C-alpha positions as a LaTeX table, in Angstrom:
\begin{tabular}{lrrr}
\hline
Residue & $x$ (\AA) & $y$ (\AA) & $z$ (\AA) \\
\hline
Met1 & 116.95 & $-53.75$ & $-21.40$ \\
Ser2 & 114.58 & $-54.83$ & $-24.13$ \\
Gln3 & 115.57 & $-54.59$ & $-27.77$ \\
Ser4 & 113.40 & $-51.50$ & $-28.27$ \\
Cys5 & 115.24 & $-49.38$ & $-25.69$ \\
Pro6 & 118.90 & $-50.43$ & $-25.51$ \\
Ser7 & 120.77 & $-48.65$ & $-22.74$ \\
Met8 & 118.05 & $-45.96$ & $-22.56$ \\
Leu9 & 119.40 & $-44.40$ & $-25.76$ \\
Asp10 & 116.35 & $-44.22$ & $-28.01$ \\
Asp11 & 114.68 & $-40.82$ & $-28.24$ \\
Ala12 & 111.69 & $-41.52$ & $-25.97$ \\
Cys13 & 113.78 & $-43.04$ & $-23.20$ \\
Leu14 & 116.34 & $-40.26$ & $-23.43$ \\
Ala15 & 113.61 & $-37.63$ & $-23.20$ \\
Gln16 & 112.24 & $-39.32$ & $-20.08$ \\
Ala17 & 115.74 & $-39.49$ & $-18.55$ \\
Val18 & 116.21 & $-35.75$ & $-19.11$ \\
Glu19 & 112.74 & $-34.78$ & $-17.88$ \\
Leu20 & 113.01 & $-36.44$ & $-14.45$ \\
Pro21 & 116.06 & $-34.45$ & $-13.23$ \\
Gln22 & 114.35 & $-31.26$ & $-14.41$ \\
Thr23 & 111.26 & $-32.15$ & $-12.37$ \\
Cys24 & 113.42 & $-32.99$ & $-9.35$ \\
Ser25 & 115.22 & $-29.65$ & $-9.66$ \\
Ser26 & 111.92 & $-27.78$ & $-9.85$ \\
Leu27 & 110.48 & $-29.55$ & $-6.80$ \\
Arg28 & 113.67 & $-28.96$ & $-4.84$ \\
Ser29 & 113.50 & $-25.27$ & $-5.68$ \\
Leu30 & 109.84 & $-25.05$ & $-4.63$ \\
Ser31 & 110.58 & $-26.91$ & $-1.39$ \\
Arg32 & 113.45 & $-24.54$ & $-0.55$ \\
Gln33 & 111.25 & $-21.54$ & $-1.28$ \\
Leu34 & 108.48 & $-22.94$ & 0.94 \\
Val35 & 110.87 & $-23.57$ & 3.83 \\
Arg36 & 112.26 & $-20.04$ & 3.54 \\
Gln37 & 108.89 & $-18.32$ & 3.25 \\
Leu38 & 107.59 & $-20.18$ & 6.30 \\
Gly39 & 110.57 & $-18.90$ & 8.26 \\
Met40 & 111.97 & $-22.33$ & 9.03 \\
Leu41 & 115.54 & $-21.05$ & 8.66 \\
Asn42 & 115.09 & $-18.28$ & 11.23 \\
Ser43 & 116.25 & $-18.59$ & 14.81 \\
Ala44 & 112.71 & $-17.92$ & 16.06 \\
Cys45 & 109.13 & $-18.54$ & 14.91 \\
Gly46 & 107.93 & $-15.01$ & 14.26 \\
Asp47 & 107.70 & $-13.14$ & 17.56 \\
Gln48 & 107.56 & $-16.35$ & 19.60 \\
Pro49 & 110.45 & $-17.21$ & 21.98 \\
Leu50 & 110.85 & $-20.53$ & 20.18 \\
Ser51 & 113.11 & $-21.93$ & 17.51 \\
Pro52 & 111.38 & $-23.91$ & 14.74 \\
Val53 & 112.49 & $-27.20$ & 16.33 \\
Gln54 & 111.25 & $-26.11$ & 19.75 \\
Ala55 & 107.92 & $-25.06$ & 18.23 \\
His56 & 107.49 & $-28.47$ & 16.59 \\
Ala57 & 108.38 & $-30.19$ & 19.87 \\
Leu58 & 105.85 & $-28.03$ & 21.71 \\
Ile59 & 103.13 & $-29.09$ & 19.28 \\
Glu60 & 103.96 & $-32.80$ & 19.59 \\
Leu61 & 103.93 & $-32.60$ & 23.39 \\
Ser62 & 100.52 & $-30.92$ & 23.39 \\
Thr63 & 98.52 & $-34.15$ & 23.36 \\
Gln64 & 100.62 & $-36.64$ & 25.31 \\
Glu65 & 103.80 & $-37.33$ & 27.21 \\
Leu66 & 106.66 & $-38.46$ & 25.02 \\
Ser67 & 110.11 & $-39.86$ & 25.57 \\
Ile68 & 113.07 & $-38.33$ & 23.76 \\
Lys69 & 113.10 & $-41.29$ & 21.38 \\
Gln70 & 109.41 & $-40.93$ & 20.61 \\
Leu71 & 109.77 & $-37.19$ & 20.05 \\
Ala72 & 112.76 & $-37.72$ & 17.77 \\
Leu73 & 110.75 & $-40.19$ & 15.67 \\
Ala74 & 107.76 & $-37.84$ & 15.50 \\
Leu75 & 109.91 & $-34.92$ & 14.35 \\
Asn76 & 112.20 & $-37.04$ & 12.14 \\
Ile77 & 115.31 & $-35.69$ & 13.87 \\
Asp78 & 118.15 & $-37.36$ & 15.76 \\
Lys79 & 117.83 & $-38.03$ & 19.49 \\
Ser80 & 120.47 & $-35.48$ & 20.47 \\
Asn81 & 118.57 & $-32.71$ & 18.66 \\
Ala82 & 115.30 & $-33.79$ & 20.30 \\
Ser83 & 116.99 & $-33.91$ & 23.72 \\
Arg84 & 118.42 & $-30.43$ & 23.24 \\
Ala85 & 115.00 & $-29.04$ & 22.24 \\
Val86 & 113.36 & $-30.55$ & 25.33 \\
Ser87 & 116.10 & $-29.20$ & 27.60 \\
Gln88 & 115.59 & $-25.74$ & 26.14 \\
Leu89 & 111.82 & $-25.96$ & 26.62 \\
Cys90 & 112.35 & $-27.05$ & 30.22 \\
Asp91 & 114.76 & $-24.16$ & 30.83 \\
Lys92 & 112.10 & $-21.75$ & 29.57 \\
Gly93 & 109.48 & $-23.32$ & 31.81 \\
Phe94 & 107.42 & $-24.61$ & 28.89 \\
Ala95 & 107.98 & $-28.31$ & 29.60 \\
Lys96 & 108.93 & $-30.65$ & 32.39 \\
Ser97 & 110.16 & $-34.24$ & 32.56 \\
Arg98 & 109.75 & $-37.15$ & 34.91 \\
Asn99 & 111.22 & $-40.62$ & 35.16 \\
Asn100 & 109.65 & $-43.15$ & 32.85 \\
Pro101 & 108.08 & $-45.81$ & 35.12 \\
Arg102 & 108.41 & $-48.38$ & 32.34 \\
Asp103 & 112.04 & $-47.61$ & 31.50 \\
Ser104 & 114.42 & $-46.27$ & 34.13 \\
Arg105 & 116.88 & $-45.25$ & 31.41 \\
Ser106 & 114.52 & $-42.67$ & 29.90 \\
Ser107 & 112.25 & $-39.84$ & 30.94 \\
Leu108 & 108.85 & $-38.63$ & 29.81 \\
Cys109 & 108.29 & $-35.02$ & 28.78 \\
Gln110 & 105.08 & $-32.99$ & 29.01 \\
Leu111 & 103.99 & $-29.38$ & 28.76 \\
Thr112 & 103.58 & $-27.16$ & 31.78 \\
Ala113 & 100.69 & $-24.72$ & 32.20 \\
Gln114 & 103.03 & $-22.01$ & 30.91 \\
Gly115 & 103.91 & $-24.21$ & 27.95 \\
Lys116 & 100.24 & $-24.66$ & 27.09 \\
Arg117 & 99.76 & $-20.88$ & 27.11 \\
Gln118 & 102.80 & $-20.55$ & 24.88 \\
Leu119 & 101.35 & $-23.16$ & 22.54 \\
Asn120 & 98.09 & $-21.19$ & 22.30 \\
Ser121 & 100.08 & $-18.08$ & 21.37 \\
Leu122 & 102.00 & $-20.06$ & 18.75 \\
Asn123 & 98.79 & $-21.47$ & 17.25 \\
Glu124 & 97.22 & $-18.01$ & 17.08 \\
Gln125 & 100.24 & $-16.64$ & 15.24 \\
Gln126 & 100.45 & $-19.55$ & 12.81 \\
Asn127 & 96.69 & $-19.60$ & 12.15 \\
Lys128 & 96.74 & $-15.90$ & 11.33 \\
Met129 & 99.64 & $-16.39$ & 8.93 \\
Tyr130 & 97.93 & $-19.29$ & 7.14 \\
Gln131 & 94.63 & $-17.42$ & 6.95 \\
Glu132 & 96.46 & $-14.64$ & 5.12 \\
Ile133 & 97.98 & $-17.18$ & 2.75 \\
Leu134 & 94.75 & $-19.08$ & 2.09 \\
Ala135 & 92.89 & $-15.82$ & 1.44 \\
Gln136 & 94.79 & $-15.71$ & $-1.86$ \\
Leu137 & 93.24 & $-19.01$ & $-3.00$ \\
Ser138 & 89.78 & $-20.22$ & $-3.97$ \\
Pro139 & 88.12 & $-23.08$ & $-2.02$ \\
Glu140 & 88.84 & $-25.39$ & $-4.97$ \\
Gln141 & 92.53 & $-24.41$ & $-4.98$ \\
Ile142 & 92.75 & $-24.92$ & $-1.22$ \\
Ala143 & 91.29 & $-28.42$ & $-1.54$ \\
Gln144 & 93.69 & $-29.20$ & $-4.39$ \\
Leu145 & 96.64 & $-27.87$ & $-2.39$ \\
Glu146 & 95.75 & $-30.00$ & 0.63 \\
Ala147 & 95.36 & $-33.13$ & $-1.50$ \\
Ser148 & 98.66 & $-32.49$ & $-3.26$ \\
Leu149 & 100.54 & $-31.95$ & $-0.01$ \\
Arg150 & 99.08 & $-35.19$ & 1.38 \\
Gln151 & 100.28 & $-37.03$ & $-1.73$ \\
Tyr152 & 103.71 & $-35.38$ & $-1.51$ \\
Thr153 & 104.25 & $-36.27$ & 2.15 \\
Arg154 & 102.97 & $-39.81$ & 1.51 \\
Ala155 & 105.45 & $-40.15$ & $-1.35$ \\
Met156 & 108.26 & $-39.03$ & 0.98 \\
Asp157 & 107.24 & $-41.65$ & 3.55 \\
Leu158 & 107.26 & $-44.37$ & 0.88 \\
Ala159 & 110.61 & $-43.23$ & $-0.51$ \\
Ser160 & 112.05 & $-43.55$ & 2.99 \\
Ala161 & 110.56 & $-47.06$ & 3.37 \\
Gln162 & 112.14 & $-48.08$ & 0.05 \\
Gln163 & 115.68 & $-47.17$ & 1.03 \\
Gly164 & 118.11 & $-50.07$ & 0.51 \\
Tyr165 & 116.02 & $-51.65$ & $-2.24$ \\
Thr166 & 116.91 & $-51.53$ & $-5.93$ \\
Ile167 & 114.58 & $-51.67$ & $-8.92$ \\
Arg168 & 116.43 & $-53.09$ & $-11.91$ \\
Ser169 & 115.92 & $-55.07$ & $-15.11$ \\
Leu170 & 115.47 & $-58.82$ & $-14.91$ \\
Thr171 & 118.61 & $-60.83$ & $-15.66$ \\
Gln172 & 118.96 & $-64.46$ & $-16.66$ \\
Glu173 & 120.34 & $-65.25$ & $-13.21$ \\
Asp174 & 117.10 & $-63.94$ & $-11.68$ \\
Asn175 & 114.93 & $-66.58$ & $-13.41$ \\
Pro176 & 114.67 & $-69.09$ & $-10.54$ \\
His177 & 114.26 & $-66.36$ & $-7.94$ \\
Ile178 & 111.36 & $-64.50$ & $-9.56$ \\
Ala179 & 109.73 & $-67.86$ & $-10.37$ \\
Arg180 & 109.97 & $-68.73$ & $-6.67$ \\
Val181 & 108.30 & $-65.43$ & $-5.70$ \\
Ile182 & 105.46 & $-66.01$ & $-8.19$ \\
Arg183 & 104.90 & $-69.57$ & $-7.00$ \\
Asn184 & 104.98 & $-68.63$ & $-3.32$ \\
Val185 & 102.58 & $-65.71$ & $-3.68$ \\
Ser186 & 100.27 & $-67.76$ & $-5.89$ \\
Ala187 & 100.14 & $-70.49$ & $-3.27$ \\
Glu188 & 99.49 & $-67.88$ & $-0.57$ \\
Tyr189 & 96.33 & $-66.76$ & $-2.40$ \\
Gly190 & 95.26 & $-70.20$ & $-3.59$ \\
Leu191 & 96.13 & $-69.60$ & $-7.25$ \\
Thr192 & 96.95 & $-73.20$ & $-8.13$ \\
Pro193 & 98.83 & $-74.33$ & $-11.28$ \\
Asp194 & 95.93 & $-76.52$ & $-12.42$ \\
Lys195 & 93.96 & $-73.38$ & $-13.32$ \\
Gly196 & 94.57 & $-70.57$ & $-15.80$ \\
Tyr197 & 96.80 & $-68.38$ & $-13.64$ \\
Ser198 & 100.29 & $-67.04$ & $-14.32$ \\
Val199 & 101.79 & $-69.72$ & $-12.09$ \\
Ala200 & 100.75 & $-72.26$ & $-14.74$ \\
Asp201 & 102.64 & $-70.56$ & $-17.59$ \\
Pro202 & 105.14 & $-72.96$ & $-19.19$ \\
Thr203 & 107.61 & $-70.06$ & $-19.53$ \\
Leu204 & 107.62 & $-69.26$ & $-15.81$ \\
Asp205 & 111.14 & $-70.59$ & $-15.28$ \\
Asp206 & 112.62 & $-68.54$ & $-18.12$ \\
Leu207 & 111.01 & $-65.12$ & $-17.91$ \\
Tyr208 & 114.24 & $-63.48$ & $-18.98$ \\
Ser209 & 113.87 & $-64.93$ & $-22.48$ \\
Val210 & 110.18 & $-64.00$ & $-22.60$ \\
Tyr211 & 110.87 & $-60.34$ & $-21.91$ \\
Gln212 & 113.63 & $-60.01$ & $-24.47$ \\
Ala213 & 110.87 & $-59.68$ & $-27.06$ \\
Asp214 & 110.37 & $-56.36$ & $-28.82$ \\
Lys215 & 108.51 & $-53.72$ & $-26.73$ \\
Ala216 & 108.60 & $-55.97$ & $-23.66$ \\
His217 & 110.40 & $-55.57$ & $-20.36$ \\
Tyr218 & 110.47 & $-56.94$ & $-16.82$ \\
Trp219 & 111.74 & $-55.27$ & $-13.65$ \\
Val220 & 112.55 & $-56.81$ & $-10.28$ \\
Val221 & 112.96 & $-55.45$ & $-6.77$ \\
Asp222 & 116.32 & $-56.45$ & $-5.35$ \\
Tyr223 & 117.27 & $-56.25$ & $-1.68$ \\
Lys224 & 120.93 & $-57.03$ & $-1.06$ \\
Gly225 & 120.96 & $-59.55$ & $-3.89$ \\
Leu226 & 117.61 & $-61.14$ & $-3.01$ \\
Val227 & 114.81 & $-60.79$ & $-5.58$ \\
Leu228 & 111.55 & $-60.05$ & $-3.76$ \\
Gly229 & 109.14 & $-59.18$ & $-6.55$ \\
Gly230 & 108.63 & $-57.87$ & $-10.04$ \\
Val231 & 106.37 & $-56.69$ & $-12.83$ \\
Gly232 & 106.42 & $-56.94$ & $-16.60$ \\
Ile233 & 104.99 & $-55.20$ & $-19.63$ \\
Ala234 & 104.50 & $-56.73$ & $-23.08$ \\
Pro235 & 102.40 & $-56.19$ & $-26.22$ \\
Leu236 & 98.90 & $-57.68$ & $-26.19$ \\
Pro237 & 98.69 & $-59.94$ & $-29.28$ \\
Gly238 & 96.17 & $-58.73$ & $-31.83$ \\
His239 & 96.02 & $-55.19$ & $-30.41$ \\
Asp240 & 98.76 & $-52.97$ & $-31.83$ \\
Glu241 & 98.36 & $-50.05$ & $-29.42$ \\
Val242 & 97.60 & $-52.10$ & $-26.30$ \\
Cys243 & 100.17 & $-53.55$ & $-23.92$ \\
Glu244 & 99.59 & $-55.86$ & $-20.97$ \\
Leu245 & 100.73 & $-55.43$ & $-17.38$ \\
Gln246 & 101.97 & $-58.88$ & $-16.43$ \\
Lys247 & 103.16 & $-60.97$ & $-13.51$ \\
Met248 & 103.07 & $-58.35$ & $-10.77$ \\
Tyr249 & 103.98 & $-60.37$ & $-7.67$ \\
Phe250 & 105.57 & $-59.23$ & $-4.42$ \\
Asp251 & 106.94 & $-61.10$ & $-1.44$ \\
Pro252 & 105.17 & $-60.18$ & 1.84 \\
Lys253 & 108.36 & $-58.35$ & 2.93 \\
Leu254 & 107.75 & $-55.75$ & 0.21 \\
Arg255 & 104.11 & $-55.04$ & 0.83 \\
Gly256 & 103.02 & $-51.71$ & 2.25 \\
Lys257 & 106.12 & $-49.95$ & 0.95 \\
Gly258 & 104.57 & $-48.59$ & $-2.25$ \\
Phe259 & 106.52 & $-50.71$ & $-4.72$ \\
Ala260 & 103.45 & $-51.95$ & $-6.61$ \\
Lys261 & 102.31 & $-48.44$ & $-7.54$ \\
Arg262 & 105.85 & $-47.23$ & $-8.22$ \\
Met263 & 106.63 & $-50.11$ & $-10.56$ \\
Ala264 & 103.27 & $-49.90$ & $-12.31$ \\
Leu265 & 103.91 & $-46.21$ & $-13.02$ \\
Gln266 & 107.40 & $-47.08$ & $-14.27$ \\
Ala267 & 105.89 & $-49.72$ & $-16.55$ \\
Phe268 & 103.39 & $-47.16$ & $-17.91$ \\
Glu269 & 106.21 & $-44.76$ & $-18.79$ \\
Phe270 & 108.02 & $-47.51$ & $-20.63$ \\
Ala271 & 104.80 & $-48.45$ & $-22.45$ \\
Arg272 & 104.24 & $-44.86$ & $-23.59$ \\
Ser273 & 107.80 & $-44.70$ & $-24.87$ \\
Gln274 & 107.06 & $-47.79$ & $-26.98$ \\
Gly275 & 103.98 & $-46.20$ & $-28.57$ \\
Phe276 & 101.23 & $-47.93$ & $-26.57$ \\
Ser277 & 98.10 & $-45.90$ & $-25.84$ \\
Gln278 & 96.35 & $-48.37$ & $-23.53$ \\
Cys279 & 97.36 & $-50.95$ & $-20.93$ \\
Tyr280 & 95.39 & $-54.12$ & $-20.23$ \\
Leu281 & 95.51 & $-56.62$ & $-17.40$ \\
Glu282 & 93.66 & $-59.63$ & $-16.08$ \\
Thr283 & 93.32 & $-60.36$ & $-12.40$ \\
Thr284 & 91.05 & $-62.16$ & $-9.97$ \\
Ala285 & 88.84 & $-61.04$ & $-7.09$ \\
Cys286 & 90.86 & $-62.89$ & $-4.45$ \\
Leu287 & 93.74 & $-60.50$ & $-5.10$ \\
Ser288 & 91.73 & $-57.72$ & $-3.46$ \\
Glu289 & 94.74 & $-55.50$ & $-2.64$ \\
Ala290 & 95.87 & $-55.62$ & $-6.26$ \\
Val291 & 92.38 & $-54.88$ & $-7.58$ \\
Cys292 & 92.16 & $-51.86$ & $-5.28$ \\
Leu293 & 95.52 & $-50.58$ & $-6.55$ \\
Tyr294 & 94.52 & $-51.02$ & $-10.19$ \\
Glu295 & 91.32 & $-49.06$ & $-9.62$ \\
Lys296 & 93.21 & $-46.24$ & $-7.89$ \\
Leu297 & 95.65 & $-46.12$ & $-10.82$ \\
Gly298 & 92.71 & $-45.56$ & $-13.16$ \\
Phe299 & 92.06 & $-49.03$ & $-14.59$ \\
Glu300 & 88.43 & $-49.60$ & $-15.57$ \\
His301 & 86.65 & $-52.95$ & $-15.51$ \\
Leu302 & 85.74 & $-54.52$ & $-18.85$ \\
Asp303 & 82.73 & $-56.70$ & $-19.61$ \\
Ala304 & 84.84 & $-59.20$ & $-21.53$ \\
Pro305 & 88.57 & $-60.00$ & $-21.92$ \\
Leu306 & 90.70 & $-58.76$ & $-24.78$ \\
Gly307 & 92.63 & $-61.23$ & $-26.86$ \\
Asn308 & 93.54 & $-64.71$ & $-25.70$ \\
Thr309 & 96.05 & $-64.59$ & $-22.87$ \\
Gly310 & 95.35 & $-68.12$ & $-21.66$ \\
His311 & 94.56 & $-66.88$ & $-18.14$ \\
Asp312 & 90.96 & $-68.03$ & $-18.26$ \\
Ala313 & 90.70 & $-68.20$ & $-14.44$ \\
Cys314 & 91.36 & $-64.46$ & $-14.17$ \\
Glu315 & 87.79 & $-63.28$ & $-14.33$ \\
Met316 & 88.48 & $-59.52$ & $-14.00$ \\
Pro317 & 89.79 & $-57.85$ & $-17.20$ \\
Met318 & 90.75 & $-54.19$ & $-16.81$ \\
Leu319 & 92.01 & $-51.41$ & $-19.09$ \\
Ile320 & 93.59 & $-47.97$ & $-18.65$ \\
Lys321 & 94.37 & $-45.22$ & $-21.14$ \\
Leu322 & 98.01 & $-44.20$ & $-20.96$ \\
\hline
\end{tabular}
């Protein structure tokens, strides 16, 4: 850890450490309440002759034939549970299966005419229930609820994709590995050392020492001992309340898993705990994915750079209020 937050024991860091479990506990409680109120713990979905798992399987089979494996993936359940649900639907006459012409070891499942009628009955029941629920909310609240649920489910997908990876503080032993990532990604995007990019920094091979400075920190993503990316935060010289988001580089293996946003948000929390009110960065148009992320996070484009970072080839200065 940096000198300003040793072992997460200063007041701001401790407050953050306490707040997160409280938030987790609240969300867990709300999720349990939602599951219970929707009747997901009952043996049947309202007055339908279907268990919740069977109802979900019925819905997934409504648009196409699926194998047991495909259905299990769609429902996020194990194959044995999916197989049992299909067998039960077949026993009730709601579904049927046939040999998979592309794989003799599996079968394809589809709804029967009776199953389609049962699906219509299920949809009518569920639509009526949700209409009663939504009648308690304004159009603005409904839109906000939908957006929040989309964000929540997206966050769950990303959390699943990030399993097995560790975000931790940079160590001295990580120096050559994070330098390799920065050089490789820079070369991938044509950010050559002869220009004013991070890859040209003389301190690139000893970032650990750089981020031991007061109010500075650097985190890496570790996968089974292999460093695949990182991001840093440090004060912006000449601007007491402004920090700089620095050296955010990720190996292609990490991309699409949400680490950039997650680590940027983590860096913002650290910055707030150090008393910064704004965060600055400099980037370049060829890093289009990064620019898009920064804009979504709330960074605004500036007409001119702040301070003198030495990255004169980074023509896009941006700033966000923390």
